[in-house]
Structure formats: C-alpha cells, structure tokens
VOTIDREN-121452 format. One record per residue: residue number from 0; z, x, y of N, C-alpha, C, O in turn. Coordinates in nm, 2 decimals. Layout:
[NUM [Z X Y] [Z X Y] [Z X Y] [Z X Y]]
...
This chain:
[0 [1.61 -0.98 1.64] [1.58 -1.04 1.52] [1.45 -0.97 1.46] [1.36 -0.95 1.53]]
[1 [1.46 -0.95 1.33] [1.34 -0.88 1.27] [1.23 -0.98 1.23] [1.26 -1.10 1.20]]
[2 [1.11 -0.93 1.22] [1.00 -1.01 1.19] [0.99 -1.04 1.04] [1.01 -0.94 0.96]]
[3 [0.97 -1.16 1.00] [0.96 -1.19 0.85] [0.82 -1.16 0.81] [0.72 -1.21 0.87]]
[4 [0.81 -1.09 0.70] [0.67 -1.05 0.65] [0.64 -1.12 0.52] [0.72 -1.13 0.43]]
[5 [0.52 -1.17 0.51] [0.46 -1.22 0.39] [0.34 -1.14 0.35] [0.26 -1.10 0.43]]
[6 [0.33 -1.12 0.22] [0.22 -1.05 0.16] [0.14 -1.15 0.07] [0.19 -1.22 -0.01]]
[7 [0.00 -1.15 0.09] [-0.09 -1.22 0.01] [-0.15 -1.13 -0.09] [-0.23 -1.04 -0.04]]
[8 [-0.13 -1.14 -0.22] [-0.18 -1.05 -0.32] [-0.23 -1.12 -0.44] [-0.21 -1.24 -0.46]]
[9 [-0.31 -1.05 -0.52] [-0.37 -1.11 -0.64] [-0.27 -1.09 -0.75] [-0.23 -0.97 -0.77]]
[10 [-0.25 -1.19 -0.83] [-0.16 -1.18 -0.95] [-0.23 -1.13 -1.07] [-0.36 -1.13 -1.07]]
[11 [-0.16 -1.08 -1.17] [-0.23 -1.04 -1.29] [-0.29 -1.15 -1.37] [-0.38 -1.13 -1.45]]
[12 [-0.25 -1.28 -1.34] [-0.31 -1.39 -1.41] [-0.44 -1.44 -1.34] [-0.50 -1.54 -1.38]]
[13 [-0.48 -1.38 -1.23] [-0.60 -1.42 -1.16] [-0.57 -1.51 -1.04] [-0.66 -1.53 -0.96]]
[14 [-0.45 -1.56 -1.02] [-0.42 -1.64 -0.91] [-0.38 -1.55 -0.79] [-0.36 -1.43 -0.80]]
[15 [-0.38 -1.61 -0.67] [-0.34 -1.54 -0.55] [-0.20 -1.60 -0.51] [-0.18 -1.72 -0.52]]
[16 [-0.11 -1.51 -0.46] [0.02 -1.56 -0.42] [0.06 -1.50 -0.28] [0.02 -1.40 -0.24]]
[17 [0.14 -1.58 -0.21] [0.20 -1.54 -0.09] [0.35 -1.52 -0.11] [0.42 -1.62 -0.15]]
[18 [0.40 -1.41 -0.09] [0.54 -1.38 -0.12] [0.61 -1.31 0.01] [0.55 -1.23 0.07]]
[19 [0.73 -1.36 0.04] [0.81 -1.30 0.14] [0.84 -1.16 0.10] [0.88 -1.13 -0.02]]
[20 [0.83 -1.06 0.19] [0.87 -0.92 0.16] [1.01 -0.92 0.11] [1.10 -0.97 0.17]]
[21 [1.03 -0.86 0.00] [1.16 -0.84 -0.07] [1.19 -0.96 -0.15] [1.30 -0.96 -0.22]]
[22 [1.11 -1.06 -0.15] [1.13 -1.18 -0.23] [1.10 -1.16 -0.38] [1.02 -1.08 -0.42]]
[23 [1.17 -1.23 -0.46] [1.15 -1.22 -0.61] [1.04 -1.31 -0.66] [0.97 -1.28 -0.76]]
[24 [1.03 -1.43 -0.59] [0.93 -1.53 -0.64] [0.83 -1.56 -0.53] [0.87 -1.55 -0.41]]
[25 [0.71 -1.60 -0.57] [0.61 -1.63 -0.47] [0.64 -1.76 -0.40] [0.69 -1.86 -0.46]]
[26 [0.62 -1.77 -0.27] [0.64 -1.89 -0.19] [0.52 -1.98 -0.20] [0.52 -2.10 -0.19]]
[27 [0.40 -1.91 -0.23] [0.27 -1.98 -0.24] [0.20 -1.93 -0.36] [0.19 -1.81 -0.38]]
[28 [0.14 -2.02 -0.44] [0.05 -1.98 -0.55] [-0.08 -2.06 -0.54] [-0.07 -2.19 -0.52]]
[29 [-0.19 -2.00 -0.54] [-0.32 -2.07 -0.53] [-0.43 -2.01 -0.62] [-0.42 -1.89 -0.66]]
[30 [-0.53 -2.09 -0.65] [-0.64 -2.04 -0.73] [-0.73 -1.95 -0.65] [-0.80 -1.86 -0.71]]
[31 [-0.74 -1.97 -0.52] [-0.83 -1.89 -0.44] [-0.76 -1.81 -0.33] [-0.65 -1.85 -0.29]]
[32 [-0.82 -1.70 -0.29] [-0.76 -1.62 -0.19] [-0.75 -1.70 -0.06] [-0.65 -1.69 0.01]]
[33 [-0.86 -1.77 -0.02] [-0.86 -1.84 0.10] [-0.75 -1.95 0.11] [-0.69 -1.96 0.21]]
[34 [-0.72 -2.01 0.00] [-0.62 -2.11 -0.01] [-0.48 -2.05 0.01] [-0.39 -2.10 0.08]]
[35 [-0.46 -1.94 -0.06] [-0.33 -1.87 -0.05] [-0.31 -1.82 0.09] [-0.20 -1.83 0.14]]
[36 [-0.41 -1.76 0.16] [-0.40 -1.72 0.30] [-0.36 -1.84 0.39] [-0.27 -1.83 0.47]]
[37 [-0.44 -1.95 0.37] [-0.41 -2.06 0.46] [-0.27 -2.11 0.44] [-0.20 -2.14 0.54]]
[38 [-0.22 -2.13 0.32] [-0.09 -2.18 0.30] [0.02 -2.08 0.34] [0.12 -2.12 0.39]]
[39 [0.00 -1.95 0.32] [0.09 -1.85 0.37] [0.10 -1.85 0.52] [0.21 -1.83 0.57]]
[40 [-0.01 -1.86 0.59] [-0.01 -1.87 0.73] [0.07 -1.99 0.78] [0.14 -1.98 0.88]]
[41 [0.04 -2.10 0.72] [0.12 -2.22 0.76] [0.27 -2.20 0.75] [0.35 -2.24 0.84]]
[42 [0.31 -2.14 0.64] [0.45 -2.11 0.62] [0.50 -2.01 0.72] [0.61 -2.03 0.78]]
[43 [0.43 -1.91 0.75] [0.47 -1.80 0.85] [0.48 -1.86 0.99] [0.57 -1.82 1.06]]
[44 [0.39 -1.95 1.02] [0.39 -2.01 1.16] [0.52 -2.09 1.18] [0.56 -2.11 1.30]]
[45 [0.58 -2.13 1.08] [0.71 -2.21 1.09] [0.83 -2.12 1.13] [0.93 -2.17 1.17]]
[46 [0.81 -1.99 1.11] [0.92 -1.89 1.14] [0.91 -1.86 1.29] [0.80 -1.88 1.35]]
[47 [1.02 -1.80 1.34] [1.02 -1.76 1.48] [0.92 -1.65 1.50] [0.82 -1.67 1.58]]
[48 [0.94 -1.54 1.44] [0.85 -1.42 1.45] [0.81 -1.39 1.30] [0.90 -1.36 1.22]]
[49 [0.68 -1.38 1.27] [0.64 -1.35 1.14] [0.51 -1.28 1.13] [0.44 -1.27 1.23]]
[50 [0.48 -1.22 1.02] [0.36 -1.15 1.00] [0.30 -1.18 0.86] [0.38 -1.18 0.76]]
[51 [0.17 -1.19 0.85] [0.11 -1.21 0.72] [0.02 -1.09 0.69] [-0.07 -1.06 0.77]]
[52 [0.04 -1.02 0.58] [-0.03 -0.91 0.54] [-0.12 -0.95 0.42] [-0.07 -0.98 0.32]]
[53 [-0.25 -0.94 0.45] [-0.35 -0.99 0.34] [-0.40 -0.86 0.27] [-0.45 -0.77 0.34]]
[54 [-0.39 -0.87 0.14] [-0.44 -0.75 0.06] [-0.57 -0.79 -0.01] [-0.60 -0.90 -0.04]]
[55 [-0.65 -0.68 -0.04] [-0.77 -0.70 -0.12] [-0.73 -0.71 -0.26] [-0.61 -0.69 -0.30]]
[56 [-0.83 -0.73 -0.35] [-0.80 -0.74 -0.49] [-0.74 -0.61 -0.55] [-0.66 -0.62 -0.64]]
[57 [-0.78 -0.50 -0.49] [-0.73 -0.37 -0.54] [-0.59 -0.34 -0.48] [-0.53 -0.23 -0.51]]
[58 [-0.53 -0.43 -0.40] [-0.40 -0.41 -0.35] [-0.39 -0.34 -0.21] [-0.29 -0.34 -0.15]]
[59 [-0.51 -0.28 -0.16] [-0.51 -0.22 -0.03] [-0.50 -0.33 0.08] [-0.55 -0.44 0.06]]
[60 [-0.44 -0.30 0.19] [-0.43 -0.39 0.30] [-0.57 -0.42 0.36] [-0.64 -0.32 0.40]]
[61 [-0.60 -0.54 0.37] [-0.73 -0.58 0.43] [-0.71 -0.62 0.58] [-0.79 -0.58 0.67]]
[62 [-0.60 -0.69 0.61] [-0.58 -0.75 0.74] [-0.43 -0.78 0.76] [-0.36 -0.82 0.67]]
[63 [-0.39 -0.78 0.89] [-0.25 -0.82 0.92] [-0.26 -0.92 1.04] [-0.34 -0.90 1.13]]
[64 [-0.19 -1.02 1.03] [-0.18 -1.13 1.13] [-0.04 -1.15 1.18] [0.05 -1.16 1.09]]
[65 [-0.02 -1.15 1.31] [0.12 -1.17 1.36] [0.13 -1.30 1.43] [0.04 -1.34 1.50]]
[66 [0.24 -1.37 1.41] [0.27 -1.50 1.48] [0.40 -1.49 1.55] [0.49 -1.42 1.51]]
[67 [0.41 -1.56 1.66] [0.53 -1.56 1.74] [0.52 -1.45 1.85] [0.41 -1.43 1.90]]
[68 [0.63 -1.39 1.89] [0.63 -1.29 1.99] [0.58 -1.16 1.94] [0.65 -1.09 1.87]]
[69 [0.46 -1.12 1.97] [0.40 -0.99 1.93] [0.44 -0.89 2.03] [0.40 -0.89 2.15]]
[70 [0.51 -0.79 1.98] [0.56 -0.68 2.08] [0.44 -0.58 2.11] [0.45 -0.51 2.21]]
[71 [0.33 -0.59 2.04] [0.22 -0.50 2.07] [0.08 -0.58 2.07] [0.00 -0.56 1.98]]
[72 [0.07 -0.67 2.17] [-0.06 -0.74 2.17] [-0.18 -0.66 2.20] [-0.16 -0.56 2.27]]
[73 [-0.29 -0.69 2.15] [-0.41 -0.61 2.18] [-0.46 -0.62 2.32] [-0.43 -0.72 2.38]]
[74 [-0.52 -0.52 2.37] [-0.58 -0.53 2.51] [-0.69 -0.63 2.51] [-0.77 -0.64 2.42]]
[75 [-0.71 -0.70 2.63] [-0.83 -0.78 2.65] [-0.81 -0.91 2.59] [-0.90 -1.00 2.60]]
C-alpha cells in the first residue's frame, strides 16, 4: 500500500490549505499556517500510512512528518 501524502501550502488568497497529493480541492482550509498544519495532521493520522509535507510561504519544503509504519525511522 502506498503512503497517502498531504501538502500544506499557502493559497493566493492568503489562506493556508492542506491538500491530498493529486487532489483537485483542499481537504483543509485555514486562516493560519499553524491551524492548517494541525488539521491536516489530524486528517493524516486517520489514514493507515500517511505523510504531511509542510511548505514555507515561498513554496519550498520546510518539514515532512510521517505517520503510521515509517520504513525509514531515524536513528536514536
């Protein structure tokens, strides 16, 4: 089974959104980045294996979080 990925990005209208990779519409829309991240993580945790990719305002990846069975857990 492949990992479901969600991206948290800033919209052109100034809101933040959480969208499933390949999705046409946002699953989460929020006024703040923190709120969008929180709600997207809640959604991702309901999936078997998922990943949340958090982007900066300029679109670059800031952080990735993995939930479920991580095939590459960090040492320590």
